[in-house]
C-alpha positions in Angstrom: 133.9 194.2 116.5 136.2 197.2 116.8 139.5 196.8 118.7 140.3 200.0 120.4 143.9 199.0 120.9 146.2 200.0 118.0 148.4 197.8 116.0 151.8 198.7 114.7 153.0 196.7 111.7 156.8 196.5 111.2 159.0 195.9 108.2 162.7 195.8 108.3 163.6 199.2 106.8 165.3 201.9 109.0 162.1 203.6 110.2 161.2 200.4 112.1 163.2 201.9 115.0 160.7 204.7 115.3 157.8 202.4 116.2 156.1 203.0 119.6 157.6 200.0 121.4 157.1 201.6 124.8 153.4 202.3 124.2 151.3 199.4 125.5 148.3 200.8 123.7 149.7 199.2 120.6 150.3 195.6 119.6 153.5 195.2 117.7 153.4 192.9 114.7 156.3 192.2 112.3 158.2 189.9 110.1 159.8 186.9 111.8 163.2 188.2 110.8 162.8 190.8 113.5 162.6 188.3 116.3 166.3 188.8 117.1 166.8 192.3 115.7 168.3 194.4 118.5 166.5 197.5 117.3 163.1 195.7 117.6 162.4 196.2 121.3 159.1 194.3 121.3 157.3 191.9 119.0 153.9 190.6 120.1 153.2 188.6 116.9 155.8 187.4 114.4 154.7 186.4 110.9 156.4 183.7 109.0 154.6 182.8 105.7 157.4 180.9 104.0 157.1 177.2 103.4 158.8 174.5 105.5 161.8 174.3 103.1 162.7 177.8 104.4 161.7 177.9 108.0 162.8 174.3 108.5 166.4 175.2 107.9 168.3 174.9 111.2 169.3 178.6 111.6 165.8 179.8 110.9 164.1 177.1 113.0 166.4 177.7 115.9 165.6 181.5 115.8 161.8 180.8 115.7 162.1 178.3 118.6 163.7 181.0 120.7 160.8 183.4 120.0 158.3 183.5 122.9 155.4 185.4 121.3 152.6 184.4 119.0 154.0 183.0 115.7 151.6 183.4 112.8 152.2 180.8 110.0 150.4 179.2 107.2 149.4 176.5 109.7 150.3 175.3 113.2 153.4 173.1 113.3 154.3 170.8 116.2 158.0 171.9 116.1 156.8 175.4 117.1 154.2 175.1 119.8 153.5 178.8 119.8 152.6 178.8 116.1 149.0 179.6 115.1 147.4 179.4 111.6 146.7 182.6 109.7 142.9 182.7 109.1 143.4 182.8 105.3 139.9 181.6 104.3 138.1 184.0 106.6 140.2 187.0 105.5 139.8 186.0 101.8 136.0 185.8 102.3 136.0 189.3 103.8 138.1 191.1 101.2 138.0 189.1 97.9 136.0 190.3 95.0 135.3 188.5 91.7 137.4 190.8 89.6 140.5 189.5 91.4 140.1 186.1 89.9 141.1 183.1 92.0 143.7 184.8 94.2 143.3 187.5 96.8 145.4 190.6 95.8 148.2 189.8 98.2 151.9 189.8 97.2 153.7 190.1 100.5 153.5 189.5 104.3 152.7 193.1 105.1 149.5 193.0 103.1 148.4 189.9 105.0 149.1 191.7 108.3 147.1 194.8 107.3 144.1 192.7 106.3 144.4 190.7 109.5 144.3 193.9 111.5 141.1 195.0 109.7 139.6 191.5 110.1 140.3 191.6 113.9 138.7 195.0 114.2 141.8 197.3 114.8 140.9 200.9 114.0 144.3 202.5 114.7 146.9 201.1 112.3 150.5 202.2 111.9 153.3 201.1 109.6 157.0 201.5 110.3 160.0 200.1 108.4 157.8 199.4 105.4 159.2 201.6 102.7 158.8 199.7 99.4 160.3 202.6 97.5 160.2 202.7 93.7 163.9 202.1 93.4 164.2 199.0 95.7 163.8 195.3 95.1 160.5 195.4 97.0 158.8 198.0 94.8 156.8 195.3 93.0 155.1 194.6 96.3 153.8 198.1 96.7 150.6 197.9 94.8 149.2 195.1 97.0 149.9 197.1 100.2 148.5 200.3 98.6 145.3 198.4 97.9 145.0 197.2 101.5 145.7 200.7 102.8 143.1 202.0 100.4 140.5 200.0 102.4 141.5 202.0 105.5 141.5 205.2 103.5 138.0 204.5 102.3 136.8 204.0 105.9 138.4 207.3 107.0 136.8 209.2 104.0 133.4 207.6 105.0 133.7 209.2 108.4 134.5 205.9 110.3 136.7 206.2 113.3 139.9 204.8 111.8 143.4 206.2 112.0 146.3 205.4 109.7 150.0 206.4 110.2 152.8 205.6 107.8 156.5 206.5 108.5 157.4 209.6 106.5 160.2 208.0 104.6 158.0 205.2 103.3 157.1 205.1 99.6 153.6 203.9 100.4 150.7 206.1 99.2 153.1 208.7 97.9 153.3 210.2 94.4 156.2 212.3 93.2 153.7 214.6 91.4 150.0 214.6 90.5 149.7 213.3 87.0 148.1 215.8 84.5 148.1 218.7 86.9 151.7 218.8 87.8 154.7 218.4 85.5 157.7 216.2 86.2 160.5 218.2 87.6 163.3 219.5 85.4 165.7 217.1 87.1 163.4 214.2 86.2 163.2 215.3 82.6 167.0 215.8 82.5 167.6 212.4 83.9 165.2 210.9 81.4 167.1 212.5 78.6 170.4 211.3 80.0 169.0 207.7 80.3 168.0 207.8 76.7 171.5 209.0 75.6 173.2 206.4 77.7 170.9 203.7 76.3 171.8 204.9 72.8 175.5 204.7 73.7 175.0 201.1 74.9 173.4 200.2 71.6 176.2 201.8 69.6 178.8 200.1 71.7 177.0 196.7 71.3 176.9 197.3 67.5 180.6 198.2 67.4 181.4 195.1 69.5 179.6 192.9 67.0 181.4 194.6 64.1 184.8 194.1 65.9 183.9 190.4 66.6 183.2 189.8 62.9 186.4 191.6 61.9 188.3 189.5 64.4 186.7 186.3 63.0 187.6 187.3 59.4 191.2 188.1 60.4 191.6 184.8 62.3 190.4 183.0 59.2 192.9 184.8 57.0 195.6 184.1 59.5 194.8 180.4 59.4 194.8 180.4 55.6 198.2 182.2 55.6 199.6 179.7 58.0 198.4 176.9 55.8 200.2 178.2 52.8 203.3 179.0 54.8 203.4 175.4 56.0 202.7 174.2 52.4 205.6 176.2 50.9 207.9 175.1 53.7 207.1 171.5 52.9 205.2 170.8 56.1 202.1 169.8 54.3 
């Protein structure tokens, strides 16, 4: 069943502040870390998928206890009365294919949120604060999100009434050039050449360091031998 209300999924990057907090046509979902972020003006559902050893820590638990909205977790926990279980089995049944093997292709919380939005019938989906750029620690998570967004992309191409919006600064669904038809920029080629030269410099320095270390060891050995004979001649040995 389609849900005509939109859903806006938030990450913690800077474009999170651009989300339509004042538009009640959107539900606002996001990471539980946003529950007390002053730039997050509204959070209808907070998602906390970490195990108890994380959320059970007093600072985290206290923050979650203060949150008054729907708290989506792996399961309901009595310490947090507003917690609800994520429908993992149902979502997995809806999106899993055999080629994935045992696990659904999900490597981060954002992907779980996108799939839940589709499972619940939302047709207008936006992402803010979800950058996952190639040069950040979250870049390894990008493929999973791109797969989930590709499901929406496929629905749009099939003529279904779906809308997708991603903050402009996000790295999701963006390529720096089209492989085969476009060439890497001169700057990219220059930087690649510079990286290779720097790597070669590192290898030369490492080789020189090993040579110096061997020379140092030989010199120390000769010094110890000289000290031995000096002591012998002086009658100390």
